Structures are given as C-alpha cells and as structure tokens.
C-alpha positions as a Markdown table, in Angstrom:
| # | Residue | x | y | z |
|---|---|---|---|---|
| 1 | Unk | 116.0 | 105.6 | 128.4 |
| 2 | Unk | 112.2 | 105.4 | 127.8 |
| 3 | Unk | 110.8 | 108.4 | 125.9 |
| 4 | Unk | 108.0 | 110.3 | 127.8 |
| 5 | Unk | 104.7 | 110.0 | 126.0 |
| 6 | Unk | 101.1 | 111.0 | 126.4 |
| 7 | Unk | 98.8 | 108.9 | 128.6 |
| 8 | Unk | 97.7 | 105.7 | 127.0 |
| 9 | Unk | 95.4 | 104.3 | 129.7 |
| 10 | Unk | 95.7 | 100.9 | 131.2 |
| 11 | Unk | 95.8 | 97.6 | 129.4 |
| 12 | Unk | 94.3 | 94.6 | 131.2 |
| 13 | Unk | 95.3 | 91.1 | 130.2 |
| 14 | Unk | 92.6 | 88.4 | 130.4 |
| 15 | Unk | 93.1 | 85.5 | 132.9 |
| 16 | Unk | 95.2 | 82.5 | 131.7 |
| 17 | Unk | 93.4 | 79.4 | 130.6 |
| 18 | Unk | 92.7 | 76.7 | 133.2 |
| 19 | Unk | 92.4 | 74.0 | 130.6 |
| 20 | Unk | 95.0 | 71.2 | 130.7 |
| 21 | Unk | 96.7 | 71.8 | 127.3 |
| 22 | Unk | 99.6 | 69.9 | 125.8 |
| 23 | Unk | 102.2 | 72.5 | 126.3 |
| 24 | Unk | 105.6 | 72.5 | 124.4 |
| 25 | Unk | 108.6 | 72.1 | 126.7 |
| 26 | Unk | 110.7 | 75.0 | 125.5 |
| 27 | Unk | 114.0 | 76.2 | 126.9 |
| 28 | Unk | 114.6 | 79.7 | 128.3 |
| 29 | Unk | 117.6 | 81.9 | 127.7 |
| 30 | Unk | 118.3 | 84.0 | 130.8 |
| 31 | Unk | 120.2 | 87.1 | 129.6 |
| 32 | Unk | 121.3 | 87.9 | 133.2 |
| 33 | Unk | 124.0 | 85.2 | 132.4 |
| 34 | Unk | 125.5 | 87.4 | 129.7 |
| 35 | Unk | 127.9 | 89.1 | 132.1 |
| 36 | Unk | 130.3 | 86.1 | 132.7 |
| 37 | Unk | 132.2 | 83.7 | 130.4 |
| 38 | Unk | 130.5 | 80.8 | 132.2 |
| 39 | Unk | 127.1 | 82.3 | 131.8 |
| 40 | Unk | 127.7 | 83.0 | 128.1 |
| 41 | Unk | 128.9 | 79.5 | 127.5 |
| 42 | Unk | 125.7 | 78.2 | 129.2 |
| 43 | Unk | 123.6 | 80.5 | 126.9 |
| 44 | Unk | 125.4 | 79.3 | 123.8 |
| 45 | Unk | 124.6 | 75.7 | 124.7 |
| 46 | Unk | 121.0 | 76.5 | 125.4 |
| 47 | Unk | 120.6 | 78.4 | 122.2 |
| 48 | Unk | 122.0 | 75.5 | 120.1 |
| 49 | Unk | 119.4 | 73.2 | 121.7 |
| 50 | Unk | 116.7 | 75.7 | 121.0 |
| 51 | Unk | 117.4 | 76.4 | 117.4 |
| 52 | Unk | 118.2 | 72.7 | 116.6 |
| 53 | Unk | 115.3 | 71.0 | 118.4 |
| 54 | Unk | 112.4 | 73.4 | 118.7 |
| 55 | Unk | 113.1 | 76.7 | 116.9 |
| 56 | Unk | 111.0 | 78.4 | 119.6 |
| 57 | Unk | 112.3 | 79.5 | 122.9 |
| 58 | Unk | 111.8 | 82.0 | 125.7 |
| 59 | Unk | 114.1 | 84.9 | 126.6 |
| 60 | Unk | 114.0 | 86.6 | 130.0 |
| 61 | Unk | 115.9 | 89.4 | 131.8 |
| 62 | Unk | 116.3 | 91.2 | 128.5 |
| 63 | Unk | 116.4 | 94.8 | 129.9 |
| 64 | Unk | 112.9 | 96.0 | 128.7 |
| 65 | Unk | 110.4 | 96.6 | 131.5 |
| 66 | Unk | 107.0 | 95.1 | 131.5 |
| 67 | Unk | 105.6 | 98.6 | 131.9 |
| 68 | Unk | 107.1 | 99.5 | 128.5 |
| 69 | Unk | 105.7 | 96.3 | 126.9 |
| 70 | Unk | 102.3 | 97.0 | 128.4 |
| 71 | Unk | 102.3 | 100.5 | 126.9 |
| 72 | Unk | 102.7 | 99.0 | 123.5 |
| 73 | Unk | 99.8 | 96.6 | 124.1 |
| 74 | Unk | 97.7 | 99.6 | 125.2 |
| 75 | Unk | 98.7 | 101.5 | 122.1 |
| 76 | Unk | 97.8 | 98.5 | 119.9 |
| 77 | Unk | 94.4 | 98.2 | 121.7 |
| 78 | Unk | 93.7 | 101.9 | 121.0 |
| 79 | Unk | 94.7 | 101.6 | 117.4 |
| 80 | Unk | 92.1 | 98.8 | 116.8 |
| 81 | Unk | 89.5 | 101.0 | 118.4 |
| 82 | Unk | 89.8 | 103.5 | 115.6 |
| 83 | Unk | 87.0 | 103.6 | 113.0 |
| 84 | Unk | 87.6 | 101.2 | 110.1 |
| 85 | Unk | 87.5 | 104.1 | 107.6 |
| 86 | Unk | 90.4 | 105.7 | 109.4 |
| 87 | Unk | 92.5 | 102.5 | 109.4 |
| 88 | Unk | 91.8 | 101.9 | 105.8 |
| 89 | Unk | 93.5 | 105.2 | 104.9 |
| 90 | Unk | 96.8 | 103.4 | 105.7 |
| 91 | Unk | 96.5 | 100.2 | 103.6 |
| 92 | Unk | 99.8 | 100.0 | 101.7 |
| 93 | Unk | 99.8 | 100.5 | 98.0 |
| 94 | Unk | 100.9 | 97.3 | 96.4 |
| 95 | Unk | 99.5 | 95.1 | 99.1 |
| 96 | Unk | 98.6 | 92.4 | 96.6 |
| 97 | Unk | 102.2 | 92.4 | 95.4 |
| 98 | Unk | 103.8 | 91.9 | 98.8 |
| 99 | Unk | 103.9 | 95.3 | 100.4 |
| 100 | Unk | 103.1 | 95.1 | 104.1 |
| 101 | Unk | 103.9 | 98.4 | 106.0 |
| 102 | Unk | 100.7 | 100.0 | 107.2 |
| 103 | Unk | 97.3 | 98.5 | 107.9 |
| 104 | Unk | 96.3 | 95.1 | 106.5 |
| 105 | Unk | 92.5 | 94.6 | 106.9 |
| 106 | Unk | 90.9 | 91.3 | 107.8 |
| 107 | Unk | 89.0 | 89.1 | 105.4 |
| 108 | Unk | 91.5 | 88.6 | 102.6 |
| 109 | Unk | 91.6 | 84.8 | 103.0 |
| 110 | Unk | 88.8 | 82.2 | 103.0 |
| 111 | Unk | 89.3 | 79.8 | 105.8 |
| 112 | Unk | 86.4 | 77.5 | 105.2 |
| 113 | Unk | 85.1 | 77.2 | 101.6 |
| 114 | Unk | 81.7 | 75.6 | 102.6 |
| 115 | Unk | 80.6 | 78.3 | 105.0 |
| 116 | Unk | 82.6 | 81.1 | 103.4 |
| 117 | Unk | 84.1 | 82.1 | 106.8 |
| 118 | Unk | 87.1 | 84.4 | 106.3 |
| 119 | Unk | 90.0 | 85.3 | 108.4 |
| 120 | Unk | 89.5 | 88.0 | 111.1 |
| 121 | Unk | 93.1 | 89.1 | 111.4 |
| 122 | Unk | 94.1 | 92.7 | 111.3 |
| 123 | Unk | 97.7 | 93.9 | 111.2 |
| 124 | Unk | 99.4 | 97.3 | 111.6 |
| 125 | Unk | 103.1 | 97.1 | 110.6 |
| 126 | Unk | 105.5 | 99.9 | 111.5 |
| 127 | Unk | 108.7 | 99.8 | 109.5 |
| 128 | Unk | 112.2 | 100.1 | 110.8 |
| 129 | Unk | 113.4 | 103.5 | 111.8 |
| 130 | Unk | 116.5 | 103.5 | 109.5 |
| 131 | Unk | 115.6 | 106.5 | 107.3 |
| 132 | Unk | 114.6 | 104.4 | 104.3 |
| 133 | Unk | 110.8 | 104.2 | 104.9 |
| 134 | Unk | 108.2 | 107.0 | 105.1 |
| 135 | Unk | 106.4 | 107.0 | 108.4 |
| 136 | Unk | 102.8 | 108.1 | 107.7 |
| 137 | Unk | 100.5 | 107.1 | 110.6 |
| 138 | Unk | 97.2 | 108.0 | 112.2 |
| 139 | Unk | 97.4 | 110.8 | 114.7 |
| 140 | Unk | 97.2 | 108.2 | 117.6 |
| 141 | Unk | 100.5 | 106.6 | 116.4 |
| 142 | Unk | 102.2 | 109.9 | 115.5 |
| 143 | Unk | 101.6 | 111.1 | 119.1 |
| 144 | Unk | 103.6 | 108.1 | 120.3 |
| 145 | Unk | 106.1 | 107.7 | 117.5 |
| 146 | Unk | 109.2 | 108.6 | 119.5 |
| 147 | Unk | 108.3 | 106.0 | 122.1 |
| 148 | Unk | 107.6 | 103.4 | 119.5 |
| 149 | Unk | 111.0 | 104.1 | 117.9 |
| 150 | Unk | 112.8 | 103.8 | 121.2 |
| 151 | Unk | 111.0 | 100.6 | 121.9 |
| 152 | Unk | 111.7 | 99.1 | 118.5 |
| 153 | Unk | 115.4 | 100.1 | 118.6 |
| 154 | Unk | 115.7 | 98.6 | 122.1 |
| 155 | Unk | 114.5 | 95.2 | 120.8 |
| 156 | Unk | 117.4 | 95.3 | 118.3 |
| 157 | Unk | 120.1 | 96.2 | 120.9 |
| 158 | Unk | 118.8 | 94.4 | 124.0 |
| 159 | Unk | 117.4 | 91.2 | 122.4 |
| 160 | Unk | 118.5 | 90.6 | 118.8 |
| 161 | Unk | 122.1 | 91.7 | 119.1 |
| 162 | Unk | 122.9 | 89.3 | 122.0 |
| 163 | Unk | 121.2 | 86.4 | 120.1 |
| 164 | Unk | 123.3 | 87.1 | 117.0 |
| 165 | Unk | 126.5 | 87.1 | 119.0 |
| 166 | Unk | 125.6 | 83.9 | 120.8 |
| 167 | Unk | 124.7 | 82.2 | 117.5 |
| 168 | Unk | 128.0 | 83.2 | 115.9 |
| 169 | Unk | 129.9 | 81.8 | 118.9 |
| 170 | Unk | 127.9 | 78.6 | 118.6 |
| 171 | Unk | 128.9 | 78.2 | 115.0 |
| 172 | Unk | 132.6 | 79.0 | 115.8 |
| 173 | Unk | 132.4 | 82.2 | 113.7 |
| 174 | Unk | 133.6 | 85.7 | 114.5 |
| 175 | Unk | 131.2 | 87.2 | 117.0 |
| 176 | Unk | 130.0 | 89.9 | 114.7 |
| 177 | Unk | 129.2 | 87.6 | 111.7 |
| 178 | Unk | 125.5 | 87.9 | 111.9 |
| 179 | Unk | 125.5 | 91.4 | 113.2 |
| 180 | Unk | 127.2 | 92.4 | 109.9 |
| 181 | Unk | 124.2 | 91.0 | 108.1 |
| 182 | Unk | 121.7 | 92.8 | 110.3 |
| 183 | Unk | 122.9 | 96.4 | 110.7 |
| 184 | Unk | 120.1 | 98.6 | 112.0 |
| 185 | Unk | 121.2 | 101.6 | 110.0 |
| 186 | Unk | 121.0 | 99.7 | 106.7 |
| 187 | Unk | 117.8 | 99.1 | 104.8 |
| 188 | Unk | 115.9 | 96.0 | 105.8 |
| 189 | Unk | 112.3 | 94.9 | 106.1 |
| 190 | Unk | 112.1 | 94.7 | 109.9 |
| 191 | Unk | 108.9 | 95.9 | 111.4 |
| 192 | Unk | 106.9 | 96.1 | 114.7 |
| 193 | Unk | 103.4 | 94.8 | 114.5 |
| 194 | Unk | 100.2 | 95.3 | 116.4 |
| 195 | Unk | 98.0 | 92.3 | 115.5 |
| 196 | Unk | 94.4 | 91.6 | 116.3 |
| 197 | Unk | 92.5 | 88.3 | 116.0 |
| 198 | Unk | 88.8 | 88.9 | 116.4 |
| 199 | Unk | 87.0 | 86.0 | 118.0 |
| 200 | Unk | 84.7 | 83.5 | 116.3 |
| 201 | Unk | 81.6 | 82.0 | 117.9 |
| 202 | Unk | 81.9 | 78.4 | 119.2 |
| 203 | Unk | 79.8 | 77.2 | 116.2 |
| 204 | Unk | 82.1 | 79.0 | 113.8 |
| 205 | Unk | 85.2 | 77.6 | 115.5 |
| 206 | Unk | 83.8 | 74.1 | 114.9 |
| 207 | Unk | 83.4 | 74.8 | 111.2 |
| 208 | Unk | 87.0 | 76.0 | 111.1 |
| 209 | Unk | 88.2 | 72.8 | 112.8 |
| 210 | Unk | 89.4 | 75.2 | 115.6 |
| 211 | Unk | 92.3 | 76.4 | 113.4 |
| 212 | Unk | 92.5 | 80.1 | 112.6 |
| 213 | Unk | 95.8 | 80.2 | 110.7 |
| 214 | Unk | 97.4 | 77.1 | 109.1 |
| 215 | Unk | 100.9 | 75.9 | 109.6 |
| 216 | Unk | 103.6 | 78.2 | 108.2 |
| 217 | Unk | 107.1 | 79.4 | 108.7 |
| 218 | Unk | 108.2 | 83.1 | 109.0 |
| 219 | Unk | 110.4 | 84.4 | 106.2 |
| 220 | Unk | 113.0 | 86.4 | 108.2 |
| 221 | Unk | 115.6 | 85.9 | 110.9 |
| 222 | Unk | 113.9 | 86.0 | 114.3 |
| 223 | Unk | 110.4 | 86.8 | 115.3 |
| 224 | Unk | 109.7 | 88.2 | 118.8 |
| 225 | Unk | 106.3 | 87.6 | 120.3 |
| 226 | Unk | 105.5 | 89.4 | 123.6 |
| 227 | Unk | 103.6 | 87.6 | 126.2 |
| 228 | Unk | 99.8 | 87.8 | 126.2 |
| 229 | Unk | 97.8 | 85.1 | 127.9 |
| 230 | Unk | 95.2 | 84.1 | 125.3 |
| 231 | Unk | 96.5 | 80.7 | 124.3 |
| 232 | Unk | 96.4 | 80.1 | 120.5 |
| 233 | Unk | 100.0 | 79.6 | 119.3 |
| 234 | Unk | 101.0 | 76.1 | 118.4 |
| 235 | Unk | 104.3 | 74.7 | 117.1 |
| 236 | Unk | 104.9 | 71.6 | 115.1 |
| 237 | Unk | 107.8 | 69.3 | 116.3 |
| 238 | Unk | 110.4 | 68.9 | 113.6 |
| 239 | Unk | 110.7 | 65.1 | 114.0 |
| 240 | Unk | 107.3 | 63.8 | 115.2 |
| 241 | Unk | 105.1 | 66.3 | 113.5 |
| 242 | Unk | 103.1 | 66.7 | 116.7 |
| 243 | Unk | 101.5 | 70.0 | 117.5 |
| 244 | Unk | 102.1 | 71.5 | 120.9 |
| 245 | Unk | 100.7 | 74.7 | 122.5 |
| 246 | Unk | 103.1 | 77.5 | 123.4 |
| 247 | Unk | 102.5 | 78.6 | 127.0 |
| 248 | Unk | 102.6 | 82.3 | 127.9 |
| 249 | Unk | 105.4 | 82.7 | 130.5 |
| 250 | Unk | 105.6 | 85.7 | 132.9 |
| 251 | Unk | 108.4 | 88.1 | 132.3 |
| 252 | Unk | 109.5 | 86.6 | 129.0 |
| 253 | Unk | 109.2 | 87.0 | 125.3 |
| 254 | Unk | 108.9 | 84.1 | 122.9 |
| 255 | Unk | 111.3 | 83.9 | 120.0 |
| 256 | Unk | 111.1 | 81.8 | 116.9 |
| 257 | Unk | 113.7 | 81.2 | 114.2 |
| 258 | Unk | 112.8 | 81.8 | 110.6 |
| 259 | Unk | 113.5 | 80.9 | 107.0 |
| 260 | Unk | 116.3 | 83.4 | 106.2 |
| 261 | Unk | 118.3 | 82.3 | 109.3 |
| 262 | Unk | 117.8 | 78.6 | 108.2 |
| 263 | Unk | 119.2 | 79.5 | 104.7 |
| 264 | Unk | 122.2 | 81.3 | 106.2 |
| 265 | Unk | 123.0 | 78.3 | 108.3 |
| 266 | Unk | 122.4 | 75.5 | 105.8 |
| 267 | Unk | 119.5 | 74.2 | 107.8 |
| 268 | Unk | 121.4 | 74.1 | 111.1 |
| 269 | Unk | 118.8 | 76.6 | 112.5 |
| 270 | Unk | 115.3 | 75.2 | 112.1 |
| 271 | Unk | 112.6 | 77.5 | 110.7 |
| 272 | Unk | 109.8 | 76.3 | 112.9 |
| 273 | Unk | 106.3 | 75.6 | 111.6 |
| 274 | Unk | 103.6 | 77.2 | 113.7 |
| 275 | Unk | 99.9 | 78.0 | 113.5 |
| 276 | Unk | 97.2 | 79.8 | 115.3 |
| 277 | Unk | 94.4 | 77.7 | 116.8 |
| 278 | Unk | 91.1 | 78.8 | 118.3 |
| 279 | Unk | 91.7 | 79.6 | 122.0 |
| 280 | Unk | 90.6 | 77.1 | 124.6 |
| 281 | Unk | 86.9 | 77.3 | 125.5 |
| 282 | Unk | 87.5 | 79.4 | 128.7 |
| 283 | Unk | 89.1 | 82.1 | 126.5 |
| 284 | Unk | 87.0 | 81.6 | 123.4 |
| 285 | Unk | 84.9 | 84.7 | 124.2 |
| 286 | Unk | 87.7 | 87.3 | 123.9 |
| 287 | Unk | 89.7 | 88.9 | 121.0 |
| 288 | Unk | 93.4 | 88.2 | 120.9 |
| 289 | Unk | 95.8 | 91.1 | 120.7 |
| 290 | Unk | 99.4 | 90.5 | 119.6 |
| 291 | Unk | 102.6 | 92.6 | 119.9 |
| 292 | Unk | 105.4 | 91.3 | 117.6 |
| 293 | Unk | 108.7 | 92.3 | 116.0 |
| 294 | Unk | 110.0 | 90.7 | 112.8 |
| 295 | Unk | 113.7 | 90.9 | 112.1 |
| 296 | Unk | 115.1 | 90.3 | 108.6 |
| 297 | Unk | 118.6 | 90.5 | 107.1 |
| 298 | Unk | 119.6 | 93.7 | 105.3 |
| 299 | Unk | 118.0 | 93.8 | 101.9 |
| 300 | Unk | 121.3 | 93.3 | 100.0 |
| 301 | Unk | 122.2 | 90.2 | 101.9 |
| 302 | Unk | 122.6 | 87.1 | 99.8 |
| 303 | Unk | 120.9 | 84.2 | 101.5 |
| 304 | Unk | 123.9 | 81.8 | 101.0 |
| 305 | Unk | 125.2 | 79.5 | 103.7 |
| 306 | Unk | 127.9 | 80.9 | 106.0 |
| 307 | Unk | 130.0 | 77.9 | 105.0 |
| 308 | Unk | 133.1 | 79.1 | 106.7 |
| 309 | Unk | 131.6 | 77.8 | 110.0 |
| 310 | Unk | 133.6 | 74.8 | 111.3 |
| 311 | Unk | 130.4 | 73.6 | 112.9 |
| 312 | Unk | 128.5 | 73.6 | 109.7 |
| 313 | Unk | 131.4 | 71.9 | 107.9 |
| 314 | Unk | 131.5 | 69.1 | 110.5 |
| 315 | Unk | 127.7 | 68.7 | 110.3 |
| 316 | Unk | 127.8 | 68.6 | 106.4 |
| 317 | Unk | 125.5 | 71.7 | 106.3 |
| 318 | Unk | 127.4 | 73.8 | 103.8 |
| 319 | Unk | 124.5 | 74.3 | 101.3 |
| 320 | Unk | 120.9 | 75.4 | 101.6 |
| 321 | Unk | 118.0 | 74.5 | 99.3 |
| 322 | Unk | 118.9 | 77.0 | 96.6 |
| 323 | Unk | 122.5 | 76.0 | 96.6 |
| 324 | Unk | 121.9 | 72.3 | 96.5 |
| 325 | Unk | 119.5 | 72.5 | 93.6 |
| 326 | Unk | 121.7 | 74.9 | 91.5 |
| 327 | Unk | 119.0 | 77.6 | 91.5 |
| 328 | Unk | 119.9 | 81.3 | 91.9 |
| 329 | Unk | 120.4 | 82.2 | 95.6 |
| 330 | Unk | 118.1 | 85.1 | 96.3 |
| 331 | Unk | 119.0 | 88.2 | 98.2 |
| 332 | Unk | 116.7 | 89.2 | 101.1 |
| 333 | Unk | 114.9 | 91.8 | 99.0 |
| 334 | Unk | 116.5 | 92.6 | 95.7 |
| 335 | Unk | 118.4 | 90.8 | 93.0 |
| 336 | Unk | 122.0 | 89.9 | 93.3 |
| 337 | Unk | 124.4 | 91.7 | 90.8 |
| 338 | Unk | 124.7 | 88.6 | 88.8 |
| 339 | Unk | 120.9 | 88.6 | 88.2 |
| 340 | Unk | 120.2 | 92.3 | 87.9 |
| 341 | Unk | 119.2 | 91.8 | 84.3 |
| 342 | Unk | 117.2 | 88.6 | 84.8 |
| 343 | Unk | 113.5 | 88.8 | 84.0 |
| 344 | Unk | 112.9 | 86.8 | 87.2 |
| 345 | Unk | 115.5 | 88.2 | 89.6 |
| 346 | Unk | 115.3 | 86.3 | 92.9 |
| 347 | Unk | 113.7 | 88.5 | 95.7 |
| 348 | Unk | 112.9 | 86.4 | 98.7 |
| 349 | Unk | 111.0 | 88.8 | 100.9 |
| 350 | Unk | 108.5 | 90.1 | 98.4 |
| 351 | Unk | 108.1 | 86.7 | 96.7 |
| 352 | Unk | 107.0 | 85.2 | 99.9 |
| 353 | Unk | 105.0 | 88.2 | 101.0 |
| 354 | Unk | 103.1 | 88.2 | 97.7 |
| 355 | Unk | 102.2 | 84.6 | 98.3 |
| 356 | Unk | 101.1 | 85.3 | 101.9 |
| 357 | Unk | 98.9 | 88.2 | 100.9 |
| 358 | Unk | 97.1 | 86.4 | 98.0 |
| 359 | Unk | 93.6 | 87.8 | 98.1 |
| 360 | Unk | 90.4 | 85.7 | 98.2 |
| 361 | Unk | 92.4 | 82.4 | 98.2 |
| 362 | Unk | 91.0 | 79.4 | 100.0 |
| 363 | Unk | 93.7 | 78.6 | 102.6 |
| 364 | Unk | 93.2 | 74.9 | 102.2 |
| 365 | Unk | 93.7 | 74.9 | 98.4 |
| 366 | Unk | 96.6 | 72.5 | 97.8 |
| 367 | Unk | 97.8 | 74.6 | 94.9 |
| 368 | Unk | 98.2 | 77.5 | 97.2 |
| 369 | Unk | 99.7 | 75.5 | 100.1 |
| 370 | Unk | 102.4 | 74.1 | 97.9 |
| 371 | Unk | 103.0 | 77.1 | 95.6 |
| 372 | Unk | 106.5 | 77.7 | 94.3 |
| 373 | Unk | 107.9 | 80.9 | 95.9 |
| 374 | Unk | 111.1 | 80.9 | 93.9 |
| 375 | Unk | 112.9 | 78.3 | 91.8 |
| 376 | Unk | 114.3 | 75.9 | 94.5 |
| 377 | Unk | 111.6 | 76.6 | 97.1 |
| 378 | Unk | 108.1 | 75.4 | 97.3 |
| 379 | Unk | 105.8 | 75.8 | 100.3 |
| 380 | Unk | 104.6 | 72.7 | 102.1 |
| 381 | Unk | 101.3 | 71.4 | 103.5 |
| 382 | Unk | 101.4 | 71.3 | 107.3 |
| 383 | Unk | 98.3 | 69.4 | 108.5 |
C-alpha cells in the first residue's frame, strides 16, 4: 500500500508536441495478461520481439497508479527548486572515480568545443533500500523517504520481477534464473533518479546540432523511464542505424534493455543505443524533468552468458564479448575470486561509470567516444 506522506503540491505536465516526428514503432507489454497461461505466452512472444528487435518497449497495467508516479515527479520538481548550494552538499565523494549516489551537478561535459557550451543535466540518484547504502538526503527528501522506498520497491516487485520471469521462460530456463541474479535484499547498484535537463535557447540548440546527449547504452539490466511529454529521447535501430523518436504513451512506462543483460544472454538481448535530442520547437522553451529507475545485477554476479539456455545454444549465442576474446569476465561491481589479487581486477559498473563521469571532456572527442572500458570492451561512436 502507498505510504502516507506530506503534501507535495501538484505537478503539471506540458502539452505534447504537435510536430510530425518520426516515431519508433515499439511494442507494448500489457501486464493484465499475466493472469492466464495464454496471456503469459503472448507476453513472452512480445518480449522476445522487443529485446531482439528494438531493445525499447512499453509496459502498461503494471499496478502502480499514475497518482503515485505524479507524486514522484512533483518531488523531483521540488528538489530542483532547492538552492544550488544546498544540492551541492550531496555531491558524492569519488564522483570522478565513478561514484554516483547523490547529486551530480550540470556542466561536467563540453558539448560543443567551439562555443564552449556544456551540458545542463542535473541528476539526483537515490540508492537501493537494501541496507548497504547510507541514505543522507536534504530535508525535502527525508520527509518523503518512506514513500520513495515504497515506490522504488514496488518497481522491483510489480515491473522488474515479471520481466525477469518472462525472459527466463523465453530462454527456456527455470523461471527464477534472472531473479536469482537480481535479489533485492542483496547489494547492487540499483537507483531511482530525478533528472533535469535545463533548456537551451534556439540559437544554442543550433550550435549543438540539436543533440543534448550523444548515443550511448546503459550499463545495467533494465532502465525504467516514466512518461513525461517533452519529446527528446531517440533510439537507434540495430540494423539500419536510423534514429527514431520515442513517443510518450499515456499510462505506460518505457523500458530499455542494457549492457549487463546483453552480456548475460550472449547478445540475444540487445543493449539499445539511445540519445537525448533537443525537444521539438513547440517544446523548446521548457525544461525537461525525468523520473527513472536503473536496475543492475547483484554486485557479485559474474557477467557470463547463461549458456545453459537451449535457445541461446540453438542461436549460437553462448559467449559474450569478454568470453569470445579470452579476457577476464567482470563481475557487476567487484572482482571475481580468480582475479582478487589482480592489479586491474575487472569491475564493470565503476569502470563504465568512471568513463561516463569524466570531467571537462569534449563529448565529441573520438578518444573518449571509443575508450576502452575494460579489456574486451571499447565504447563505440554512434553518429
């Protein structure tokens, strides 16, 4: 049940764009079908199409009311109204080395070298409520922490758990296969995020080529993006390389599949490249507020292919990039026992986070865009 909490005030979404954008044709998983064998079979087939072809899809009827979602948007809005000096008290120690829980200020990355324009993205990351992370927040967040915890945990039980069960069935594995790798009570780097993109002027958007954040993949398992109508998210088709806009859909959340899940499935699940573009001109005058949840495998999970899957065996997908190249297979966060004494123990999360958080980098620098994250994995340029 939702936790009673102090009044937050209302949150008003801006009108949707009226521009005729090239929208991606994404499938929708309707969780109301989970209650019957026939419905579950339909969802399994739909999920396979989603993770193989697009890597992005919608979920609806997932048991979390729009009112509860709107309260989180309202909380995020109020957080970003706090004075900057207050938010800066919560910048994580070790941000330059990949730490990310807390407040990440805007302006760390140069988007256009000629003009010197920097990113205007602020993030506030709230770690998982599993007992492993300190929760030190501004008073505004502390006043609502019970509600935030209930909301975050409901995403795990109402959205992520069904997805993991469906994926296991799709791969002809025991239904709890992926649940065992994502136990909520075990330490992992899951986090809820309030994210704000402050607008640029029309002239600044032209200098940026109308791109605010270049193409990238997420490092974890699933990313959940809650509907907000400022169009900016674009995804890159795996085969054609074409960029399409992701349309906000009423009563849904948008899900994308990420690197760790691609590693675990030998590439069967596509980790989809996406970017943030300047909003269309009829929405260019507003800031963009995001509400997201990032799921990652438990920290001790080795990112090796679940090669026992008969489906992966038939597809010839029994090794991921690390396994094929003979490089050490990283665990999600720490080193595997075999590499505990290695000087460069493979740690996927913080290796990629450190790259993402590189300060004062020019985002178009080819050396940055193709940097080696770990032996066996280099980033790629996504034009």
